MDTraj code that builds the backbone (N, CA, C; nanometers):
import mdtraj as md
import numpy as np

residues = "MET LYS GLN LEU VAL LEU VAL VAL GLU ASP ASP GLU MET ILE ARG ASN LEU VAL GLU ILE TYR LEU GLU LYS GLU GLY TYR ASP VAL ILE THR ALA GLY ASP GLY GLU GLU ALA LYS GLU MET PHE LEU GLN HIS SER PRO CYS LEU VAL LEU LEU ASP LEU MET LEU PRO LYS VAL SER GLY GLU GLU VAL CYS GLN TRP ILE ARG GLU GLN GLU LYS ASN GLU VAL SER ILE ILE MET LEU THR ALA LYS ILE SER SER GLU ASP LYS ILE ASN GLY LEU LYS ILE GLY ALA ASP ASP TYR VAL ILE LYS PRO PHE SER PRO GLU GLU LEU MET ALA ARG VAL GLU ALA VAL LEU ARG ARG GLY GLY GLN PHE CYS GLN LYS ILE SER HIS GLN GLY LEU THR ILE LYS PRO ARG LYS GLY GLU VAL LEU LEU ASN GLY GLU PRO LEU HIS LEU THR LYS TYR GLU PHE ASN LEU LEU PHE TYR PHE MET GLU ASN PRO ASN ILE VAL LEU SER ARG GLU GLN LEU ILE ASN GLN ILE HIS PRO TYR ALA ASP THR ALA ILE MET ASP ARG THR ILE ASP ALA HIS ILE LYS LYS LEU ARG GLU LYS ILE GLU GLU THR PRO SER ASP PRO LYS ARG ILE MET THR VAL ARG GLY MET GLY TYR ARG PHE VAL VAL".split()
xyz = np.array([
    [6.5760, 4.2465, 4.1590],
    [6.5491, 4.1059, 4.1873],
    [6.6319, 4.0644, 4.3094],
    [6.5649, 4.0313, 4.4203],
    [6.6361, 3.9939, 4.5421],
    [6.7035, 3.8581, 4.5261],
    [6.8131, 3.8407, 4.6001],
    [6.8797, 3.7108, 4.6002],
    [6.8158, 3.6213, 4.7052],
    [6.7988, 3.4945, 4.6685],
    [6.7298, 3.3990, 4.7554],
    [6.8312, 3.3106, 4.8268],
    [6.8157, 3.2999, 4.9585],
    [6.9062, 3.2201, 5.0417],
    [6.8274, 3.1052, 5.1047],
    [6.8824, 2.9850, 5.0951],
    [6.8267, 2.8669, 5.1624],
    [6.9074, 2.8402, 5.2884],
    [6.8405, 2.8423, 5.4033],
    [6.9050, 2.8134, 5.5320],
    [6.8685, 2.6708, 5.5723],
    [6.9697, 2.5847, 5.5836],
    [6.9480, 2.4444, 5.6202],
    [7.0085, 2.4219, 5.7585],
    [6.9224, 2.4078, 5.8574],
    [6.9676, 2.3996, 5.9973],
    [6.8605, 2.3289, 6.0787],
    [6.8997, 2.2236, 6.1530],
    [6.8002, 2.1497, 6.2306],
    [6.7683, 2.2146, 6.3641],
    [6.8521, 2.3065, 6.4104],
    [6.8252, 2.3785, 6.5344],
    [6.7321, 2.4957, 6.5023],
    [6.6075, 2.4866, 6.5481],
    [6.5073, 2.5865, 6.5114],
    [6.5448, 2.7268, 6.5561],
    [6.6060, 2.7398, 6.6733],
    [6.6415, 2.8713, 6.7235],
    [6.7468, 2.9373, 6.6336],
    [6.8501, 2.8602, 6.5980],
    [6.9541, 2.9136, 6.5085],
    [6.8939, 2.9454, 6.3721],
    [6.8103, 2.8540, 6.3216],
    [6.7492, 2.8733, 6.1893],
    [6.6673, 3.0022, 6.1856],
    [6.5869, 3.0247, 6.2888],
    [6.5032, 3.1451, 6.2932],
    [6.5869, 3.2720, 6.3063],
    [6.6927, 3.2646, 6.3861],
    [6.7791, 3.3809, 6.4057],
    [6.8476, 3.4201, 6.2749],
    [6.9023, 3.3199, 6.2041],
    [6.9694, 3.3470, 6.0763],
    [6.8696, 3.4034, 5.9752],
    [6.7500, 3.3486, 5.9737],
    [6.6462, 3.3979, 5.8816],
    [6.6145, 3.5449, 5.9087],
    [6.6006, 3.5807, 6.0354],
    [6.5694, 3.7192, 6.0720],
    [6.6790, 3.8145, 6.0244],
    [6.8045, 3.7783, 6.0471],
    [6.9158, 3.8654, 6.0082],
    [6.9266, 3.8771, 5.8566],
    [6.9059, 3.7667, 5.7851],
    [6.9126, 3.7724, 5.6389],
    [6.8031, 3.8619, 5.5816],
    [6.6818, 3.8478, 5.6335],
    [6.5712, 3.9308, 5.5845],
    [6.5955, 4.0777, 5.6172],
    [6.6567, 4.1025, 5.7312],
    [6.6895, 4.2394, 5.7708],
    [6.7890, 4.3014, 5.6731],
    [6.8767, 4.2165, 5.6151],
    [6.9761, 4.2641, 5.5184],
    [6.9209, 4.2688, 5.3759],
    [6.7947, 4.2338, 5.3585],
    [6.7325, 4.2479, 5.2280],
    [6.7280, 4.1237, 5.1418],
    [6.7596, 4.0061, 5.1988],
    [6.7539, 3.8811, 5.1222],
    [6.6169, 3.8164, 5.1371],
    [6.5772, 3.7425, 5.0339],
    [6.4635, 3.6521, 5.0466],
    [6.5152, 3.5221, 5.1064],
    [6.4375, 3.4596, 5.1960],
    [6.4872, 3.3439, 5.2706],
    [6.3850, 3.2302, 5.2683],
    [6.4358, 3.1089, 5.2461],
    [6.3578, 2.9869, 5.2668],
    [6.4401, 2.8978, 5.3599],
    [6.3743, 2.8056, 5.4301],
    [6.4457, 2.7263, 5.5293],
    [6.4125, 2.5778, 5.5168],
    [6.5031, 2.4962, 5.5702],
    [6.4822, 2.3514, 5.5778],
    [6.5436, 2.3006, 5.7076],
    [6.4804, 2.1963, 5.7658],
    [6.5267, 2.1446, 5.8938],
    [6.6033, 2.0139, 5.8851],
    [6.6121, 1.9556, 5.7652],
    [6.6887, 1.8318, 5.7486],
    [6.7372, 1.8220, 5.6037],
    [6.8212, 1.7217, 5.5775],
    [6.8825, 1.7097, 5.4459],
    [6.7856, 1.6799, 5.3336],
    [6.6851, 1.5979, 5.3610],
    [6.5876, 1.5648, 5.2569],
    [6.5043, 1.6866, 5.2196],
    [6.4607, 1.7598, 5.3203],
    [6.3830, 1.8814, 5.2936],
    [6.4684, 1.9835, 5.2188],
    [6.5975, 1.9880, 5.2512],
    [6.6882, 2.0812, 5.1832],
    [6.6912, 2.0542, 5.0333],
    [6.6986, 1.9267, 4.9942],
    [6.6992, 1.8917, 4.8520],
    [6.5685, 1.9346, 4.7852],
    [6.4578, 1.9100, 4.8514],
    [6.3278, 1.9469, 4.7952],
    [6.3177, 2.0974, 4.7763],
    [6.3599, 2.1725, 4.8774],
    [6.3530, 2.3184, 4.8701],
    [6.4472, 2.3721, 4.7631],
    [6.5632, 2.3078, 4.7491],
    [6.6595, 2.3520, 4.6487],
    [6.6024, 2.3363, 4.5083],
    [6.5446, 2.2199, 4.4798],
    [6.4884, 2.1961, 4.3469],
    [6.3685, 2.2859, 4.3191],
    [6.2897, 2.3109, 4.4221],
    [6.1680, 2.3894, 4.4031],
    [6.1966, 2.5375, 4.3855],
    [6.2995, 2.5904, 4.4555],
    [6.3198, 2.7347, 4.4592],
    [6.4507, 2.7831, 4.3957],
    [6.5485, 2.6939, 4.3740],
    [6.6735, 2.7291, 4.3076],
    [6.7397, 2.8540, 4.3680],
    [6.7846, 2.8475, 4.4935],
    [6.8436, 2.9642, 4.5589],
    [6.9808, 3.0012, 4.5034],
    [7.0234, 3.1236, 4.5361],
    [7.1567, 3.1702, 4.4970],
    [7.2630, 3.1266, 4.5974],
    [7.2241, 3.1113, 4.7235],
    [7.3176, 3.0779, 4.8304],
    [7.2522, 2.9779, 4.9248],
    [7.3306, 2.8807, 4.9719],
    [7.2835, 2.7849, 5.0712],
    [7.3714, 2.7965, 5.1947],
    [7.3091, 2.8226, 5.3101],
    [7.3779, 2.8158, 5.4393],
    [7.3480, 2.6779, 5.4948],
    [7.4500, 2.5951, 5.5065],
    [7.4296, 2.4514, 5.5241],
    [7.4954, 2.3976, 5.6504],
    [7.4119, 2.3578, 5.7461],
    [7.4622, 2.2868, 5.8639],
    [7.5100, 2.1482, 5.8195],
    [7.6137, 2.0971, 5.8820],
    [7.6667, 1.9667, 5.8415],
    [7.6005, 1.8506, 5.9144],
    [7.5695, 1.8704, 6.0421],
    [7.5139, 1.7608, 6.1216],
    [7.3619, 1.7671, 6.1169],
    [7.3062, 1.7099, 6.0070],
    [7.1631, 1.7166, 5.9801],
    [7.0974, 1.5800, 5.9943],
    [6.9690, 1.5766, 6.0292],
    [6.8948, 1.4493, 6.0251],
    [6.8731, 1.4040, 5.8809],
    [6.8552, 1.2737, 5.8633],
    [6.8168, 1.2097, 5.7367],
    [6.9287, 1.2063, 5.6335],
    [6.9776, 1.3237, 5.5933],
    [7.0884, 1.3300, 5.4969],
    [7.1894, 1.4310, 5.5498],
    [7.3162, 1.3937, 5.5565],
    [7.4173, 1.4822, 5.6144],
    [7.4408, 1.6050, 5.5271],
    [7.4948, 1.7095, 5.5895],
    [7.5272, 1.8301, 5.5156],
    [7.6298, 1.8059, 5.4066],
    [7.7269, 1.7175, 5.4336],
    [7.8275, 1.6853, 5.3314],
    [7.7614, 1.6241, 5.2073],
    [7.6673, 1.5326, 5.2309],
    [7.5977, 1.4700, 5.1181],
    [7.5133, 1.5715, 5.0415],
    [7.4478, 1.6620, 5.1147],
    [7.3676, 1.7656, 5.0499],
    [7.4571, 1.8554, 4.9651],
    [7.5730, 1.8921, 5.0188],
    [7.6668, 1.9776, 4.9460],
    [7.7101, 1.9116, 4.8152],
    [7.7494, 1.7861, 4.8222],
    [7.7911, 1.7144, 4.7017],
    [7.6764, 1.7040, 4.6013],
    [7.5565, 1.6796, 4.6508],
    [7.4392, 1.6690, 4.5639],
    [7.4110, 1.8016, 4.4927],
    [7.4217, 1.9125, 4.5666],
    [7.3995, 2.0447, 4.5062],
    [7.5007, 2.0701, 4.3958],
    [7.6248, 2.0361, 4.4217],
    [7.7279, 2.0590, 4.3199],
    [7.7001, 1.9754, 4.1945],
    [7.6433, 1.8578, 4.2115],
    [7.6066, 1.7757, 4.0950],
    [7.4922, 1.8393, 4.0169],
    [7.4052, 1.9118, 4.0882],
    [7.2908, 1.9748, 4.0218],
    [7.3306, 2.0997, 3.9453],
    [7.4044, 2.1880, 4.0121],
    [7.4298, 2.3198, 3.9552],
    [7.5774, 2.3553, 3.9475],
    [7.6641, 2.2630, 3.9759],
    [7.8077, 2.2848, 3.9689],
    [7.8449, 2.4115, 4.0467],
    [7.8898, 2.5190, 3.9805],
    [7.9360, 2.6365, 4.0530],
    [7.8391, 2.7538, 4.0466],
    [7.7136, 2.7267, 4.0114],
    [7.6189, 2.8359, 3.9961],
    [7.5568, 2.8808, 4.1277],
    [7.5724, 2.8050, 4.2325],
    [7.5172, 2.8424, 4.3621],
    [7.6311, 2.8437, 4.4639],
    [7.6259, 2.9411, 4.5548],
    [7.7280, 2.9506, 4.6598],
    [7.6829, 2.8727, 4.7826],
    [7.7796, 2.8125, 4.8520],
    [7.7496, 2.7324, 4.9713],
    [7.8409, 2.7751, 5.0856],
    [7.7797, 2.8089, 5.1991],
    [7.8555, 2.8352, 5.3214],
    [7.8157, 2.7287, 5.4224],
    [7.9137, 2.6530, 5.4706],
    [7.8863, 2.5492, 5.5703],
    [7.8857, 2.6105, 5.7101],
    [7.7858, 2.5717, 5.7899],
    [7.7752, 2.6128, 5.9296],
    [7.7934, 2.4886, 6.0145],
    [7.8940, 2.4873, 6.1003],
    [7.9221, 2.3619, 6.1701],
    [7.9949, 2.3828, 6.3012],
    [7.9781, 2.2843, 6.3898],
    [8.0535, 2.2817, 6.5150],
    [8.1830, 2.2038, 6.4987],
    [8.2044, 2.1430, 6.3820],
    [8.3276, 2.0691, 6.3564],
    [8.4408, 2.1688, 6.3356],
    [8.5423, 2.1624, 6.4215],
    [8.6417, 2.2698, 6.4216],
    [8.7803, 2.2269, 6.3735],
    [8.8002, 2.1001, 6.3431],
    [8.9332, 2.0560, 6.3043],
    [8.9679, 2.1053, 6.1637],
    [9.0978, 2.1215, 6.1385],
    [9.1442, 2.1632, 6.0060],
    [9.1044, 2.0618, 5.9004],
    [9.1065, 1.9341, 5.9390],
    [9.0709, 1.8272, 5.8457],
    [8.9256, 1.8402, 5.8006],
    [8.8356, 1.8702, 5.8973],
    [8.6944, 1.8886, 5.8635],
    [8.6764, 2.0076, 5.7693],
    [8.7475, 2.1160, 5.7981],
    [8.7357, 2.2361, 5.7157],
    [8.7867, 2.2105, 5.5743],
    [8.9002, 2.1453, 5.5636],
    [8.9580, 2.1151, 5.4320],
    [8.8645, 2.0243, 5.3526],
    [8.8071, 1.9254, 5.4208],
    [8.7144, 1.8341, 5.3532],
    [8.5914, 1.9091, 5.3035],
    [8.5404, 2.0010, 5.3857],
    [8.4239, 2.0793, 5.3455],
    [8.4507, 2.1627, 5.2215],
    [8.5675, 2.2240, 5.2164],
    [8.6035, 2.3051, 5.0999],
    [8.6261, 2.2171, 4.9774],
    [8.6800, 2.0995, 4.9987],
    [8.7059, 2.0088, 4.8858],
    [8.5778, 1.9591, 4.8211],
    [8.4730, 1.9365, 4.9016],
    [8.3510, 1.8819, 4.8434],
    [8.2593, 1.9902, 4.7862],
    [8.3044, 2.1172, 4.7962],
    [8.2304, 2.2191, 4.7227],
    [8.1867, 2.3424, 4.7980],
    [8.2219, 2.3553, 4.9270],
    [8.1826, 2.4752, 5.0012],
    [8.2661, 2.5951, 4.9574],
    [8.2044, 2.7139, 4.9601],
    [8.2761, 2.8375, 4.9291],
    [8.3325, 2.9020, 5.0547],
    [8.2746, 2.8704, 5.1691],
    [8.3234, 2.9232, 5.2960],
    [8.2778, 2.8281, 5.4062],
    [8.3355, 2.8465, 5.5266],
    [8.3170, 2.7519, 5.6358],
    [8.3109, 2.8333, 5.7643],
    [8.1942, 2.8359, 5.8307],
    [8.1746, 2.9173, 5.9501],
    [8.1556, 2.8259, 6.0705],
    [8.2366, 2.8488, 6.1734],
    [8.2352, 2.7650, 6.2933],
    [8.1314, 2.8165, 6.3927],
    [8.0506, 2.7241, 6.4462],
    [7.9584, 2.7581, 6.5550],
    [8.0335, 2.7567, 6.6880],
    [7.9959, 2.8427, 6.7827],
    [7.8972, 2.9498, 6.7686],
    [7.9555, 3.0680, 6.6899],
    [7.8724, 3.1374, 6.6161],
    [7.9171, 3.2518, 6.5374],
    [7.8265, 3.3703, 6.5681],
    [7.8777, 3.4891, 6.5426],
    [7.7939, 3.6083, 6.5600],
    [7.7166, 3.6321, 6.4308],
    [7.5924, 3.6770, 6.4408],
    [7.5153, 3.7066, 6.3198],
    [7.5852, 3.8078, 6.2294],
    [7.6543, 3.9042, 6.2915],
    [7.7238, 4.0060, 6.2123],
    [7.8351, 3.9440, 6.1286],
    [7.9080, 3.8493, 6.1881],
    [8.0134, 3.7811, 6.1125],
    [7.9531, 3.7008, 5.9969],
    [7.8440, 3.6303, 6.0251],
    [7.7817, 3.5496, 5.9209],
    [7.7328, 3.6367, 5.8066],
    [7.6709, 3.7517, 5.8372],
    [7.6226, 3.8406, 5.7317],
    [7.7388, 3.8936, 5.6477],
    [7.8515, 3.9185, 5.7121],
    [7.9695, 3.9647, 5.6378],
    [8.0208, 3.8550, 5.5451],
    [8.0181, 3.7300, 5.5916],
    [8.0610, 3.6169, 5.5082],
    [7.9656, 3.5994, 5.3894],
    [7.8355, 3.6114, 5.4163],
    [7.7353, 3.5994, 5.3104],
    [7.7598, 3.7046, 5.2021],
    [7.7788, 3.8271, 5.2453],
    [7.8017, 3.9359, 5.1501],
    [7.9280, 3.9119, 5.0684],
    [8.0328, 3.8653, 5.1354],
    [8.1602, 3.8421, 5.0661],
    [8.1482, 3.7298, 4.9632],
    [8.0823, 3.6209, 5.0010],
    [8.0667, 3.5070, 4.9091],
    [7.9830, 3.5462, 4.7878],
    [7.8742, 3.6173, 4.8117],
    [7.7887, 3.6584, 4.7003],
    [7.8571, 3.7634, 4.6137],
    [7.9399, 3.8451, 4.6739],
    [8.0141, 3.9442, 4.5956],
    [8.1128, 3.8764, 4.5014],
    [8.1719, 3.7654, 4.5492],
    [8.2694, 3.6926, 4.4658],
    [8.2018, 3.6135, 4.3549],
    [8.0940, 3.5434, 4.3883],
    [8.0414, 3.4511, 4.2888],
    [7.8930, 3.4549, 4.2641],
    [7.8186, 3.5268, 4.3472],
    [7.6742, 3.5180, 4.3342],
    [7.6048, 3.6432, 4.2858],
    [7.6824, 3.7486, 4.2521],
    [7.6172, 3.8725, 4.2131],
    [7.5426, 3.8600, 4.0812],
    [7.5791, 3.7594, 4.0013],
    [7.5089, 3.7388, 3.8754],
    [7.4052, 3.6269, 3.8863],
    [7.3766, 3.5876, 4.0090],
    [7.2783, 3.4813, 4.0308],
    [7.1392, 3.5416, 4.0200],
    [7.0959, 3.5633, 3.9000],
    [6.9636, 3.6184, 3.8769],
    [6.8732, 3.5069, 3.8279],
    [6.7736, 3.4782, 3.9050],
    [6.6791, 3.3743, 3.8685],
    [6.5480, 3.3988, 3.9418],
    [6.4399, 3.3510, 3.8839],
    [6.3090, 3.3575, 3.9482],
    [6.2567, 3.2149, 3.9540],
    [6.2079, 3.1752, 4.0697],
    [6.1571, 3.0391, 4.0856],
    [6.0193, 3.0409, 4.1498],
    [5.9296, 2.9624, 4.0937],
    [5.7962, 2.9442, 4.1504],
    [5.7556, 2.7991, 4.1329],
    [5.7394, 2.7272, 4.2439],
    [5.6832, 2.5926, 4.2436],
    [5.7526, 2.5004, 4.1423],
    [5.8832, 2.4931, 4.1536],
    [5.9595, 2.4009, 4.0698],
    [5.9958, 2.4535, 3.9322],
    [5.9468, 2.5721, 3.8960],
    [5.9779, 2.6325, 3.7666],
    [6.0754, 2.7470, 3.7890],
    [6.1907, 2.7412, 3.7218],
    [6.2963, 2.8417, 3.7403],
    [6.3372, 2.8992, 3.6062],
    [6.3488, 3.0321, 3.6009],
    [6.3980, 3.0975, 3.4803],
    [6.5234, 3.1771, 3.5153],
    [6.6257, 3.1647, 3.4317],
    [6.7518, 3.2360, 3.4496],
    [6.7676, 3.3312, 3.3311],
    [6.7251, 3.4564, 3.3483],
    [6.7206, 3.5480, 3.2339],
    [6.8546, 3.5751, 3.1690],
    [6.9615, 3.5857, 3.2479],
    [7.0923, 3.6158, 3.1887],
    [7.1467, 3.4991, 3.1069],
    [7.1123, 3.3785, 3.1467],
    [7.1618, 3.2606, 3.0763],
    [7.0641, 3.2081, 2.9725],
    [6.9416, 3.2638, 2.9727],
    [6.8415, 3.2177, 2.8779],
    [6.7981, 3.0745, 2.9040],
    [6.7956, 3.0336, 3.0322],
    [6.7618, 2.8960, 3.0681],
    [6.6316, 2.8898, 3.1470],
    [6.5594, 2.7803, 3.1270],
    [6.4402, 2.7513, 3.2064],
    [6.4503, 2.6070, 3.2548],
    [6.4224, 2.5861, 3.3833],
    [6.4253, 2.4519, 3.4424],
    [6.2892, 2.4207, 3.5023],
    [6.2439, 2.2985, 3.4837],
    [6.1219, 2.2508, 3.5478],
    [6.1592, 2.1313, 3.6335],
    [6.1500, 2.1492, 3.7669],
    [6.1920, 2.0460, 3.8618],
    [6.3345, 2.0000, 3.8341],
    [6.4202, 2.0968, 3.8014],
    [6.5622, 2.0691, 3.7794],
    [6.5981, 2.0252, 3.6392],
    [6.4980, 1.9999, 3.5554],
    [6.5238, 1.9541, 3.4187],
    [6.5081, 2.0708, 3.3210],
    [6.6008, 2.0847, 3.2235],
    [6.5927, 2.1969, 3.1287],
    [6.4733, 2.1870, 3.0353],
    [6.4140, 2.3033, 3.0085],
    [6.3059, 2.3135, 2.9119],
    [6.3568, 2.3887, 2.7894],
    [6.3144, 2.3476, 2.6730],
    [6.3542, 2.4142, 2.5495],
    [6.2378, 2.5000, 2.5008],
    [6.2547, 2.6330, 2.5129],
    [6.1525, 2.7283, 2.4732],
    [6.1999, 2.8103, 2.3543],
    [6.1050, 2.8550, 2.2727],
    [6.1388, 2.9499, 2.1679],
    [6.1654, 3.0860, 2.2325],
    [6.2192, 3.1793, 2.1545],
    [6.2473, 3.3133, 2.2068],
    [6.1195, 3.3790, 2.2584],
    [6.0094, 3.3638, 2.1834],
    [5.8839, 3.4265, 2.2240],
    [5.8283, 3.3613, 2.3496],
    [5.8373, 3.2298, 2.3585],
    [5.7898, 3.1593, 2.4776],
    [5.8710, 3.2008, 2.5996],
    [6.0024, 3.2119, 2.5817],
    [6.0897, 3.2521, 2.6921],
    [6.0534, 3.3927, 2.7404],
    [6.0376, 3.4867, 2.6474],
    [6.0056, 3.6240, 2.6860],
    [5.8703, 3.6336, 2.7558],
    [5.7748, 3.5560, 2.7078],
    [5.6435, 3.5538, 2.7732],
    [5.6531, 3.4992, 2.9146],
    [5.7229, 3.3875, 2.9292],
    [5.7353, 3.3258, 3.0614],
    [5.8080, 3.4181, 3.1581],
    [5.9143, 3.4825, 3.1114],
    [5.9890, 3.5751, 3.1958],
    [5.8980, 3.6885, 3.2439],
    [5.8176, 3.7416, 3.1556],
    [5.7263, 3.8505, 3.1918],
    [5.6211, 3.8022, 3.2911],
    [5.5686, 3.6834, 3.2667],
    [5.4720, 3.6256, 3.3606],
    [5.5350, 3.6078, 3.4988],
    [5.6558, 3.5509, 3.5029],
    [5.7175, 3.5201, 3.6321],
    [5.7652, 3.6450, 3.7055],
    [5.7902, 3.7518, 3.6328],
    [5.8222, 3.8797, 3.6961],
    [5.6978, 3.9469, 3.7537],
    [5.5810, 3.9035, 3.7074],
    [5.4560, 3.9656, 3.7499],
    [5.3549, 3.8598, 3.7955],
    [5.3896, 3.7826, 3.8980],
    [5.3005, 3.6742, 3.9416],
    [5.1705, 3.7272, 4.0003],
    [5.0633, 3.6509, 3.9766],
    [4.9312, 3.6802, 4.0333],
    [4.8715, 3.8124, 3.9867],
    [4.9234, 3.8667, 3.8770],
    [4.8709, 3.9909, 3.8197],
    [4.8083, 3.9585, 3.6844],
    [4.6884, 4.0099, 3.6598],
    [4.6249, 3.9890, 3.5303],
    [4.6950, 4.0753, 3.4264],
    [4.7466, 4.0106, 3.3218],
    [4.8169, 4.0796, 3.2141],
    [4.7314, 4.0725, 3.0881],
    [4.7053, 4.1879, 3.0285],
    [4.6227, 4.1921, 2.9087],
    [4.7010, 4.1385, 2.7893],
    [4.6291, 4.1021, 2.6849],
    [4.6955, 4.0582, 2.5624],
    [4.7840, 4.1689, 2.5065],
    [4.7381, 4.2933, 2.5184],
    [4.8175, 4.4059, 2.4678],
    [4.9506, 4.4166, 2.5416],
    [4.9479, 4.3990, 2.6732],
    [5.0726, 4.4015, 2.7501],
    [5.1658, 4.2893, 2.7063],
    [5.1106, 4.1708, 2.6849],
    [5.1926, 4.0569, 2.6439],
    [5.2483, 4.0769, 2.5027],
    [5.1668, 4.1321, 2.4153],
    [5.2128, 4.1605, 2.2788],
    [5.3320, 4.2558, 2.2821],
    [5.3239, 4.3570, 2.3668],
    [5.4329, 4.4558, 2.3740],
    [5.5638, 4.3950, 2.4219],
    [5.5551, 4.2812, 2.4895],
    [5.6764, 4.2151, 2.5365],
    [5.7470, 4.1390, 2.4257],
    [5.6748, 4.0901, 2.3287],
    [5.7396, 4.0071, 2.2264],
    [5.7337, 4.0673, 2.0858],
    [5.6303, 4.1506, 2.0576],
    [5.6180, 4.2149, 1.9266],
    [5.5708, 4.3589, 1.9484],
    [5.6564, 4.4462, 2.0000],
    [5.6111, 4.5812, 2.0373],
    [5.5562, 4.6642, 1.9215],
    [5.5923, 4.6314, 1.7968],
    [5.5462, 4.7145, 1.6842],
    [5.4454, 4.6413, 1.5961],
    [5.3929, 4.5310, 1.6445],
    [5.3020, 4.4504, 1.5625],
    [5.1596, 4.5047, 1.5678],
    [5.0805, 4.4611, 1.4705],
    [4.9385, 4.4934, 1.4659],
    [4.8669, 4.4170, 1.5780],
    [4.8081, 4.4891, 1.6725],
    [4.7476, 4.4267, 1.7905],
    [4.6372, 4.3285, 1.7540],
    [4.5562, 4.3642, 1.6575],
    [4.4446, 4.2772, 1.6206],
    [4.4936, 4.1430, 1.5690],
    [4.6006, 4.1437, 1.4891],
    [4.6564, 4.0196, 1.4365],
    [4.7250, 3.9409, 1.5473],
    [4.7953, 4.0137, 1.6363],
    [4.8767, 3.9482, 1.7378],
    [4.7957, 3.8842, 1.8488],
    [4.6707, 3.9254, 1.8677],
    [4.5871, 3.8626, 1.9706],
    [4.5854, 3.7115, 1.9552],
    [4.5628, 3.6673, 1.8325],
    [4.5563, 3.5231, 1.8072],
    [4.6939, 3.4583, 1.8222],
    [4.8003, 3.5330, 1.7846],
    [4.9356, 3.4804, 1.7955],
    [4.9748, 3.4597, 1.9423],
    [4.9367, 3.5544, 2.0277],
    [4.9646, 3.5420, 2.1709],
    [4.8974, 3.4172, 2.2261],
    [4.7725, 3.3960, 2.1888],
    [4.7007, 3.2768, 2.2354],
    [4.7731, 3.1496, 2.1918],
    [4.8271, 3.1498, 2.0704],
    [4.8985, 3.0327, 2.0190],
    [5.0288, 3.0105, 2.0964],
    [5.1017, 3.1195, 2.1251],
    [5.2258, 3.1075, 2.2027],
    [5.1967, 3.0531, 2.3428],
    [5.0903, 3.1025, 2.4042],
    [5.0567, 3.0583, 2.5396],
    [5.0128, 2.9124, 2.5391],
    [4.9423, 2.8722, 2.4359],
    [4.9029, 2.7316, 2.4236],
    [5.0268, 2.6423, 2.4198],
    [5.1269, 2.6813, 2.3394],
    [5.2508, 2.6037, 2.3297],
    [5.3273, 2.6059, 2.4618],
    [5.3288, 2.7226, 2.5277],
    [5.3990, 2.7354, 2.6557],
    [5.3337, 2.6466, 2.7608],
    [5.2020, 2.6431, 2.7637],
    [5.1315, 2.5571, 2.8591],
    [5.1672, 2.4099, 2.8371],
    [5.1827, 2.3711, 2.7115],
    [5.2167, 2.2321, 2.6822],
    [5.3518, 2.1931, 2.7412],
    [5.4377, 2.2926, 2.7633],
    [5.5715, 2.2652, 2.8141],
    [5.5835, 2.2790, 2.9659],
    [5.5000, 2.3630, 3.0268],
    [5.5182, 2.3876, 3.1704],
    [5.4031, 2.3364, 3.2567],
    [5.2907, 2.2997, 3.1951],
    [5.1762, 2.2533, 3.2719],
    [5.1719, 2.1008, 3.2732],
    [5.1364, 2.0445, 3.3874],
    [5.1213, 1.8996, 3.3975],
    [5.0057, 1.8511, 3.3097],
    [4.8969, 1.9285, 3.3104],
    [4.7817, 1.8997, 3.2243],
    [4.7475, 2.0282, 3.1486],
    [4.7973, 2.0452, 3.0269],
    [4.7768, 2.1711, 2.9531],
    [4.6308, 2.2107, 2.9370],
    [4.5420, 2.1121, 2.9267],
    [4.4001, 2.1440, 2.9106],
    [4.3367, 2.1940, 3.0407],
    [4.4051, 2.1736, 3.1515],
    [4.3578, 2.2204, 3.2823],
    [4.4747, 2.2906, 3.3522],
    [4.5159, 2.4068, 3.3009],
    [4.6379, 2.4728, 3.3500],
    [4.6264, 2.5203, 3.4946],
    [4.7377, 2.5080, 3.5671],
    [4.7442, 2.5546, 3.7050],
    [4.8355, 2.6764, 3.7189],
    [4.9218, 2.6990, 3.6193],
    [5.0149, 2.8115, 3.6265],
    [4.9642, 2.9326, 3.5472],
    [4.9424, 2.9156, 3.4181],
    [4.8959, 3.0268, 3.3353],
    [4.7446, 3.0144, 3.3188],
    [4.6730, 3.0995, 3.3910],
    [4.5272, 3.0931, 3.3921],
    [4.4683, 3.1987, 3.2985],
    [4.3635, 3.1622, 3.2276],
    [4.2898, 3.2570, 3.1448],
    [4.1910, 3.3342, 3.2313],
    [4.1939, 3.4666, 3.2196],
    [4.0967, 3.5519, 3.2892],
    [4.0067, 3.6107, 3.1808],
    [3.8883, 3.5585, 3.1687],
    [3.7996, 3.5918, 3.0570],
    [3.7746, 3.7424, 3.0453],
    [3.7921, 3.7915, 2.9239],
    [3.7684, 3.9321, 2.8959],
    [3.8795, 4.0251, 2.9399],
    [3.9845, 3.9688, 3.0041],
    [4.0920, 4.0540, 3.0566],
    [4.2302, 4.0127, 3.0089],
    [4.2596, 3.8818, 3.0046],
    [4.3911, 3.8380, 2.9630],
    [4.4330, 3.7102, 3.0321],
    [4.5538, 3.7104, 3.0876],
    [4.6083, 3.5917, 3.1514],
    [4.6744, 3.6286, 3.2853],
    [4.6819, 3.5283, 3.3730],
    [4.7449, 3.5494, 3.5047],
    [4.8335, 3.4297, 3.5370],
    [4.9582, 3.4572, 3.5792],
    [5.0504, 3.3515, 3.6209],
    [5.0334, 3.3314, 3.7708],
    [4.9848, 3.2146, 3.8097],
    [4.9475, 3.1859, 3.9483],
    [5.0621, 3.1199, 4.0235],
    [5.0942, 3.1705, 4.1420],
    [5.1946, 3.1078, 4.2291],
    [5.1343, 3.0883, 4.3678],
])
top = md.Topology()
chain = top.add_chain()
for i, resn in enumerate(residues, 1):
    res = top.add_residue(resn, chain, resSeq=i)
    for name in ("N", "CA", "C"):
        top.add_atom(name, md.element.get_by_symbol(name[0]), res)
traj = md.Trajectory(xyz[None], top)
């Protein structure tokens, strides 16, 4: 499971350069050009690390940093990218929740080393999958919908995790049964799987009767659409 990095930078050239280097190092990357977009992307995708410029349009980087800490406390790492070079600025950045502070201009190699170091300290257990506002954290047994916790049964959680690990793939009822009841009678469990999915849709779909995430593929099974 790749780690997801959110790059928040209003300078398109810097943003694109950082994205290229991160992808080259094997990270998944999403980007935002201002503070408001950063919040939207954060809630929708729940990244493990945020590279955050401070001098942003609409909402400042400091405000975004404080907001992120209110959302996830210490579960996400934050590296501030800034031209502010005073000790006071750096101390303030660390106080409001940054894990590291990189001064512009910086070399991509230095930034990648900082990213690796920060994730090694605090983000190596940041395992989560996010699709369109729905996030599952398998190690913590948590599911969030648009930042709000969802309460799932063990079977619902295991089904959702399997779906989100295999997006856009048709999964047969037999495959789904093996995820939650590997030794059960398949004929009996067919109906049970349908019941679990019905309950799961009620919790994650805006309109359960017209699902947009878990789609029925007639004669084949189900598909989690992203």
